[in-house]
C-alpha positions in Angstrom: 0.0 0.0 0.0 2.9 2.3 0.7 4.2 1.9 -2.8 0.9 2.6 -4.5 0.4 5.8 -2.5 3.9 7.0 -3.5 3.2 6.2 -7.2 -0.2 8.0 -7.2 1.3 11.0 -5.4 4.4 11.3 -7.7 4.8 14.5 -9.9 4.7 12.4 -13.1 1.4 10.8 -12.1 -0.1 14.2 -11.3 1.2 15.6 -14.6 -0.4 12.8 -16.6 -3.7 13.1 -14.9 -3.8 16.9 -15.5 -3.4 16.6 -19.3 -6.2 18.3 -21.3 -6.6 15.6 -24.0 -9.0 17.8 -26.1 -6.3 20.4 -26.5 -3.6 17.8 -27.3 -5.8 16.1 -29.9 -6.7 19.5 -31.5 -3.0 20.5 -31.8 -2.1 17.1 -33.4 -5.1 17.3 -35.8 -4.1 20.8 -37.0 -0.6 19.4 -38.0 -2.2 16.3 -39.6 -4.5 18.5 -41.7 -1.6 20.5 -42.9 0.2 17.3 -43.9 -2.8 16.1 -45.8 -3.1 19.4 -47.6 0.5 19.3 -48.7 0.0 15.8 -50.1 -3.1 16.8 -52.0 -1.1 19.7 -53.5 1.8 17.5 -54.4 4.2 19.3 -52.0 5.9 16.2 -50.6 8.9 18.2 -49.3 6.6 20.3 -47.2 4.7 17.2 -46.0 8.0 15.6 -44.9 9.0 18.7 -42.9 5.6 18.8 -41.2 5.8 15.1 -40.4 9.2 15.8 -38.7 7.6 18.5 -36.6 4.7 16.3 -35.6 6.8 13.3 -34.6 8.9 15.6 -32.4 6.0 17.4 -30.8 5.1 16.8 -27.1 1.4 16.5 -27.9 1.9 13.7 -30.4 4.1 11.8 -28.0 1.4 12.0 -25.3 -1.2 10.6 -27.7 1.2 7.8 -28.8 1.9 6.7 -25.3 -1.8 6.9 -24.4 -2.6 4.6 -27.4 0.1 2.1 -26.6 -0.7 1.9 -22.9 -4.4 2.1 -22.8 -5.7 0.0 -25.6 -6.9 -3.7 -25.4 -3.5 -5.2 -25.9 -1.7 -2.9 -23.5 -1.5 -5.6 -20.8 0.4 -8.0 -23.0 4.2 -7.3 -22.8 6.8 -7.8 -25.5 10.0 -9.8 -25.1 11.3 -7.4 -22.4 8.2 -8.1 -20.1 7.6 -4.3 -19.6 4.1 -2.8 -19.5 3.1 0.8 -18.8 0.3 0.2 -16.3 0.7 3.3 -14.2 0.4 7.1 -14.9 4.0 7.5 -13.6 5.4 5.0 -16.1 3.3 6.6 -18.9 4.7 10.1 -18.2 8.2 8.8 -18.0 7.8 7.0 -21.3 6.7 10.2 -23.0 10.0 11.8 -22.1 11.9 8.8 -23.4 10.5 8.6 -26.9 13.3 9.5 -29.2 14.7 8.3 -32.6 18.3 9.0 -31.5 20.1 5.7 -30.9 16.8 3.9 -31.2 17.0 0.1 -31.8 13.8 -1.9 -32.3 13.6 -5.1 -30.2 12.5 -8.4 -31.8 8.8 -9.2 -31.7 7.4 -11.9 -29.4 5.8 -14.5 -31.7 2.4 -16.0 -30.7 -0.1 -17.9 -32.7 -3.9 -17.5 -32.9 -6.3 -20.0 -34.5 -7.9 -19.2 -37.9 -11.3 -20.3 -39.2 -9.8 -23.1 -41.3 -8.0 -24.6 -38.3 -4.6 -23.2 -39.2 -2.6 -20.9 -37.0 -2.1 -17.2 -37.7 1.3 -15.8 -36.6 1.1 -12.6 -34.5 4.0 -10.4 -33.4 3.9 -8.6 -30.1 6.2 -5.5 -30.0 7.7 -4.1 -26.8 5.9 -1.0 -25.4 8.4 1.5 -26.5 8.3 0.1 -30.1 4.5 0.3 -30.0 4.6 3.9 -28.8 7.1 5.0 -31.5 5.0 3.2 -34.2 1.9 5.0 -32.9 3.8 8.3 -32.9 4.9 7.9 -36.6 1.4 6.6 -37.5 0.0 10.0 -36.5 2.3 11.5 -39.2 1.5 8.7 -41.8 -2.2 8.6 -41.4 -3.0 11.9 -43.2 -0.9 10.5 -46.1 -2.7 7.1 -46.2 -6.2 8.7 -45.9 -5.4 11.1 -48.8 -4.0 8.3 -51.1 -6.4 5.5 -50.1 -9.2 4.3 -52.5 -12.6 5.9 -51.9 -14.2 2.4 -51.4 -11.5 0.9 -49.2 -12.9 0.5 -45.7 -10.5 -1.6 -43.7 -8.3 0.0 -40.9 -9.6 3.5 -41.5 -11.1 6.0 -39.2 -14.9 6.4 -39.3 -15.3 3.3 -41.5 -16.5 -0.2 -40.8 -17.6 -3.4 -42.4 -21.1 -2.0 -42.4 -20.0 0.7 -44.8 -18.4 -1.9 -47.1 -21.6 -4.0 -47.1 -23.7 -0.9 -47.8 -21.5 -0.2 -50.8 -22.0 -3.7 -52.1 -25.7 -3.2 -51.9 -25.4 0.1 -53.9 -23.3 -1.6 -56.6 -25.4 -4.8 -56.9 -29.1 -4.0 -56.0 -30.4 -2.3 -59.2 -31.7 -4.2 -62.3 -29.0 -2.7 -64.4 -26.2 -3.4 -61.9 -23.3 -5.6 -62.7 -24.0 -9.3 -62.6 -20.5 -10.7 -62.3 -18.4 -10.6 -59.2 -14.7 -11.3 -58.6 -14.1 -12.4 -55.0 -10.4 -11.6 -54.3 -8.2 -12.5 -51.4 -4.5 -11.7 -51.1 -2.3 -14.6 -50.0 -0.5 -13.9 -46.7 -0.8 -10.2 -47.3 1.0 -8.9 -44.1 3.7 -11.6 -44.3 4.7 -11.0 -48.0 4.7 -7.3 -48.7 8.1 -6.4 -50.2 10.4 -4.4 -47.9 12.1 -2.6 -50.8 8.7 -1.4 -52.2 7.8 -0.1 -48.7 11.1 1.7 -48.3 10.8 3.3 -51.7 7.1 4.4 -51.5 6.0 4.9 -47.9 6.3 8.6 -46.8 7.6 8.0 -43.3 11.0 8.3 -41.5 13.0 5.6 -43.4 15.4 4.9 -40.6 12.5 4.1 -38.2 10.6 2.1 -40.9 13.7 -0.1 -41.6 14.0 -0.8 -37.8 10.5 -2.1 -37.6 10.7 -4.1 -40.8 14.0 -5.8 -40.0 13.4 -6.2 -36.2 12.9 -10.0 -36.5 11.0 -12.1 -34.0 11.6 -14.6 -31.1 9.8 -17.9 -31.3 10.4 -20.5 -28.6 13.6 -18.9 -27.6 15.1 -18.7 -31.1 15.6 -15.5 -33.1 14.4 -15.3 -36.7 15.1 -12.6 -39.3 12.3 -10.9 -41.2 13.2 -10.3 -44.9 9.7 -9.6 -46.1 6.3 -8.5 -44.8 5.2 -6.2 -42.0 4.9 -7.2 -38.4 1.3 -8.5 -37.7 0.4 -7.0 -34.4 2.4 -3.8 -35.0 0.4 -0.6 -34.6 1.6 0.8 -38.0 1.2 -2.4 -40.0 -2.4 -1.9 -41.1 -1.7 1.6 -42.5 1.4 0.3 -44.4 -0.9 -2.3 -46.0 -3.5 0.3 -46.8 -0.9 2.4 -48.7 0.4 -0.7 -50.4 -3.0 -1.4 -51.9 -3.9 2.3 -52.7 -4.8 3.2 -56.3 -6.0 -0.3 -57.1 -9.6 0.9 -57.5 -8.6 3.7 -59.9 -6.7 1.2 -62.1 -9.6 -1.3 -62.2 -12.1 1.4 -63.2 -9.9 2.9 -65.9 -9.3 -0.6 -67.4 -13.0 -1.4 -67.4 -13.8 2.0 -69.1 -11.2 1.2 -71.9 -13.1 -2.0 -72.5 -16.5 -0.2 -72.6 -17.9 -1.7 -69.4 -18.6 -0.6 -65.8 -16.7 -2.0 -62.8 -16.8 -1.3 -59.0 -14.3 -2.1 -56.3 -15.1 -2.7 -52.6 -12.1 -3.5 -50.4 -11.6 -4.3 -46.7 -8.0 -4.9 -45.7 -6.8 -7.8 -47.8 -10.3 -8.9 -48.9 -12.0 -7.3 -51.8 -14.7 -7.7 -54.5 -14.9 -6.3 -58.0 -18.2 -6.1 -59.7 -18.4 -5.9 -63.5 -21.0 -6.1 -66.3 -18.8 -8.5 -68.3 -17.3 -11.8 -67.2 -14.9 -11.8 -70.1 -13.4 -8.4 -69.0 -13.1 -9.7 -65.5 -11.2 -12.8 -66.6 -9.0 -11.4 -69.4 -8.3 -7.9 -68.2 -9.1 -7.1 -64.6 -7.9 -10.2 -62.9 -4.4 -10.1 -64.7 -4.3 -6.3 -63.8 -4.8 -7.1 -60.1 -2.2 -9.9 -60.2 0.4 -7.5 -61.9 -0.4 -4.7 -59.4 0.2 -7.1 -56.5 3.3 -8.7 -57.9 5.0 -5.3 -58.0 4.5 -5.2 -54.2 5.6 -8.8 -53.5 2.0 -10.0 -53.2 0.0 -12.7 -55.0 -3.7 -13.6 -55.3 -4.9 -16.6 -53.3 -6.1 -19.0 -56.1 -8.2 -21.1 -53.7 -10.1 -18.0 -52.4 -10.3 -16.0 -55.6 -13.4 -16.8 -57.7 -15.6 -15.2 -60.4 -19.3 -15.7 -59.5 -22.6 -14.7 -60.9 -24.8 -12.7 -58.5 -27.6 -15.3 -58.8 -25.4 -17.9 -57.2 -24.2 -15.5 -54.5 -20.9 -15.0 -52.7 -19.7 -14.4 -49.2 -17.9 -11.3 -48.2 -16.9 -10.2 -44.6 -19.2 -12.8 -43.1 -22.3 -11.7 -45.2 -23.9 -13.6 -48.1 -24.8 -11.5 -51.1 -27.2 -13.1 -53.6 -30.1 -12.1 -55.9 -33.3 -14.0 -55.7 -35.4 -13.5 -58.8 -33.7 -10.2 -59.4 -33.9 -9.0 -55.8 -30.6 -8.6 -53.8 -30.7 -9.9 -50.3 -27.7 -9.6 -47.9 -27.8 -12.1 -45.1 -25.4 -13.5 -42.5 -23.4 -16.2 -44.2 -24.2 -19.8 -43.4 -20.7 -20.7 -42.3 -20.5 -17.8 -39.8 -23.9 -18.6 -38.4 -23.1 -22.3 -37.9 -19.7 -21.4 -36.4 -21.3 -19.0 -34.0 -23.8 -21.7 -32.9 -21.0 -24.2 -32.5 -19.0 -21.8 -30.3 -22.1 -21.2 -28.1 -22.8 -24.9 -27.8 -19.1 -25.5 -26.8 -19.4 -22.7 -24.2 -22.6 -24.2 -22.7 -21.1 -27.7 -22.6 -17.9 -26.5 -21.0 -19.9 -24.8 -18.2 -22.1 -27.7 -17.3 -22.0 -27.0 -13.6 -21.8 -23.2 -13.7 -24.5 -21.2 -11.9 -27.3 -19.9 -14.2 -26.5 -16.2 -13.7 -22.8 -16.8 -14.5 -23.7 -18.7 -17.7 -26.0 -15.9 -18.8 -23.2 -13.4 -18.2 -21.0 -15.5 -20.5 -23.5 -15.9 -23.3 -25.2 -12.4 -23.4 -22.1 -10.4 -24.6 -21.5 -12.9 -27.4 -25.1 -12.7 -28.6 -25.2 -8.9 -28.4 -22.0 -8.6 -30.4 -23.1 -11.0 -33.1 -26.5 -9.4 -33.5 -25.0 -5.9 -33.5 -22.7 -7.0 -36.4 -25.6 -8.3 -38.5 -28.4 -6.0 -37.5 -28.1 -3.9 -40.7 -28.8 -6.8 -43.1 -31.7 -9.2 -43.8 -31.2 -11.1 -40.6 -34.5 -11.4 -38.8 -35.1 -15.0 -39.9 -31.5 -16.0 -39.0 -31.8 -14.3 -35.6 -35.0 -16.4 -34.9 -33.1 -19.6 -36.0 -30.2 -18.8 -33.7 -32.5 -18.1 -30.8 -34.3 -21.4 -31.3 -31.1 -23.5 -31.5 -29.8 -21.8 -28.4 -33.0 -22.6 -26.6 -32.6 -26.3 -27.4 -29.0 -26.2 -26.3 -30.0 -24.6 -22.9 -32.8 -27.1 -22.5 -30.4 -30.0 -22.9 -28.1 -28.2 -20.4 -30.9 -28.0 -17.9 -31.9 -31.6 -18.4 -28.4 -32.9 -17.8 -28.2 -30.9 -14.5 -31.4 -32.5 -13.3 -31.8 -36.0 -14.8 -34.4 -37.1 -12.2 -36.6 -34.1 -12.5 -39.7 -33.8 -14.8 -39.8 -31.5 -17.9 -42.4 -29.4 -16.1 -40.1 -28.8 -13.1 -37.1 -27.9 -15.3 -39.3 -25.5 -17.4 -40.6 -23.7 -14.2 -37.1 -23.5 -12.7 -35.1 -22.2 -15.7 -37.6 -20.7 -18.2 -40.3 -18.1 -18.1 -43.2 -17.8 -20.6 -43.3 -14.4 -22.1 -46.2 -13.9 -24.7 -45.9 -17.5 -25.8 -42.1 -17.6 -25.9 -40.0 -19.5 -23.3 -37.1 -17.4 -22.1 -34.1 -18.7 -20.2 -33.5 -16.8 -16.9 -32.0 -16.8 -13.5 -32.4 -14.8 -10.3 -30.1 -12.5 -8.3 -30.4 -10.6 -5.1 -30.5 -6.8 -5.3 -31.1 -4.8 -2.1 -32.6 -8.0 -0.6 -35.1 -8.2 -3.4 -35.2 -11.1 -5.9 -34.5 -9.7 -9.4 -34.9 -11.7 -12.6 -31.7 -12.2 -14.7 -32.7 -12.8 -18.4 -30.9 -14.2 -21.4 -30.6 -11.7 -24.2 -33.3 -12.3 -26.8 -31.5 -12.2 -30.2 -34.8 -12.8 -32.1 -36.1 -9.4 -31.0 -33.2 -7.3 -32.2 -34.5 -4.6 -34.5 -33.2 -4.5 -38.1 -32.2 -1.0 -39.5 -30.5 0.2 -42.6 -26.9 1.5 -42.3 -26.2 4.8 -43.9 -22.9 4.5 -45.7 -20.1 7.1 -45.3 -19.3 9.2 -48.3 -16.4 7.6 -50.2 -14.3 10.8 -50.4 -14.8 11.8 -46.8 -11.6 11.8 -44.7 -11.0 13.3 -41.2 -8.1 15.5 -42.5 -10.1 17.7 -45.0 -11.8 20.8 -43.6 -14.8 20.4 -45.9 -15.7 17.1 -44.2 -15.2 18.1 -40.6 -18.8 19.1 -40.0 -20.2 16.1 -41.9 -18.1 13.6 -39.9 -19.0 15.4 -36.6 -22.7 15.2 -37.4 -22.4 11.5 -38.4 -20.5 10.7 -35.2 -23.3 12.4 -33.1 -26.0 10.5 -35.0 -24.2 7.2 -34.5 -23.7 7.8 -30.8 -27.5 8.6 -30.4 -28.4 5.5 -32.4 -26.1 3.3 -30.4 -27.4 4.7 -27.1 -31.0 4.0 -28.3 -30.0 0.6 -29.5 -28.3 -0.3 -26.1 -31.4 0.8 -24.3 -33.5 -1.4 -26.6 -31.2 -4.4 -26.1 -31.2 -3.9 -22.3 -35.0 -4.2 -22.3 -35.0 -7.5 -24.2 
């Protein structure tokens, strides 16, 4: 207790707590807008000078340390075992961020499971490396937002998968819309981007970039060099990938126009779709163009995941199925994602066979809320009902296993309540010595509403879109608050 009191009372801790973050963010944003303006006007020398000012400013260093030390992964240390979990450490870290004599440490390699059962390698940088990447990201982001394709939605501010799906609807829903779709996937995108291309084309401090690209990684106590790719898990890696794929949409559309057809591009990270009115142009012109574009950056198309499909057969993109039924486009949750979600819930229920009811509900509810939030903008009402029914059966079997000698009526009265003809799983908890009901979240009652897509040209670093993005943010916050209140009542 003595130590914690000394830490909280230290000058560094008080200084961190007294920071006016709105003023800090405003100062950084002004510099970022000047960098974006210089890039739009082709003044790359001026942009580089402004980037230098930004990466050496105290305000930017404060934001970088805040991002590195207060995000979801901030409790996971790198190979040095250091984390910045106190205000004193964060303030000291701000004063230590410097490019002079900086040497990036190797990444800590971990593996996370993929959908196909394989493992995805992930690199965990040390805290100081994360903070310096976040610092230089503040200077690189205005460049990436200015250069990025209008219909690229992955790893960008104010954009989400819902925007990408809304753009798919706009490109495919009309009678005269394109009927052919190229589903594209880049093979091991993060792991294969060419270092030389990045060094030649990314507008960032070259010395720092080389440090991150060549840092290597530690796996089971052994050091491995990195001769290609960007570090997955690095703060700056998604933006490096975004710039690597910039201008692909423009090339696709110009190639389609030369052939007298229309084409549209919708991208999200390393996944993308290209819609076109002609299958021949997709096969003979656009697909080879994409392959050549990627080859110049050290990348290749994944043959097993890249297909050309007619819209009447449908295709999956970002967990949604897009298909026309008798000329009408319906976007639904994909079958594979729905079945995987149900499988995960069943495994969770089976794993907690002896868990108290309230604790089980606390484990299930966040998953159901998150899944329904993701799909609430598409034609998902029927799927929501199906998921709710299957979960009811899983919970019924869970209750029967707990009480094999009890009757069905007894089990139903103990664990389920009849609400307007629908049986709802529930528990009880004490609140101020009063029994309160603890209900399972009802996914079938989640309201469906259309998502309003962001304007393709809108970026946070252009003055003309500041008011538009501010209004959009306010509306989204109001809608989310209303949605949370609605979900809480279910």
